[in-house]
C-alpha positions in Angstrom: 0.0 0.0 0.0 1.4 3.4 -1.0 1.7 6.2 1.5 2.5 8.8 -1.1 0.1 11.7 -1.1 -1.4 12.9 -4.4 0.0 16.2 -5.7 -2.4 19.2 -5.8 -2.4 18.9 -9.6 -3.5 15.3 -9.5 -6.2 16.0 -6.9 -7.5 18.8 -9.1 -7.6 16.6 -12.2 -9.4 13.8 -10.2 -11.9 16.3 -8.8 -12.5 17.7 -12.3 -12.8 14.2 -13.8 -15.4 13.0 -11.3 -17.3 16.4 -11.4 -17.3 16.8 -15.2 -16.8 13.4 -16.8 -18.2 10.4 -15.0 -20.0 9.9 -11.7 -17.8 8.1 -9.1 -20.4 5.4 -8.7 -20.4 4.8 -12.5 -16.6 4.6 -12.4 -16.7 2.1 -9.6 -19.3 0.1 -11.5 -17.1 0.1 -14.7 -14.1 -1.1 -12.7 -16.1 -3.9 -11.1 -17.5 -4.9 -14.4 -14.2 -5.1 -16.2 -12.7 -7.0 -13.3 -15.6 -9.5 -13.2 -15.6 -10.0 -17.0 -11.9 -10.5 -17.3 -11.8 -12.9 -14.4 -14.6 -14.9 -15.8 -13.1 -14.8 -19.2 -9.9 -16.3 -18.0 -11.6 -18.9 -15.9 -13.9 -19.9 -18.8 -11.3 -19.7 -21.5 -12.6 -16.4 -22.9 -16.2 -17.5 -23.5 -17.5 -14.7 -21.4 -15.6 -12.0 -23.2 -17.6 -12.6 -26.3 -20.8 -12.1 -24.5 -19.7 -9.0 -22.6 -17.7 -7.2 -25.3 -19.7 -3.9 -25.0 -19.3 -3.7 -21.2 -15.7 -4.6 -21.5 -15.1 -1.9 -24.1 -16.8 0.7 -22.1 -15.0 -0.2 -18.9 -11.7 -0.3 -20.7 -12.3 3.2 -22.0 -13.0 4.6 -18.5 -10.1 2.9 -16.9 -7.8 4.4 -19.5 -9.4 7.8 -18.9 -8.8 7.5 -15.2 -5.2 6.5 -15.9 -4.8 9.6 -18.0 -6.1 11.7 -15.1 -3.7 10.1 -12.7 -0.7 10.1 -14.9 -1.2 11.7 -18.3 1.2 10.6 -21.0 -0.9 10.0 -24.2 -1.5 13.8 -24.6 2.2 14.6 -24.1 4.4 15.0 -27.1 
């Protein structure tokens, strides 16, 4: 477990992200969905991934958006 505090810039980006982009409850739901789908897909040899492609795609998008908020690098040149 990390004890490092977030920088003021990161806190601001997170606040803006959750105030303007996605509700925290929806983000938590997306994270749980992707974790559930991926775990079942591995356990069932990827059968579940075919059935949950839309949920997986949406969750993947939001996890990447959160990653960009926490540590942006795709926008940097």
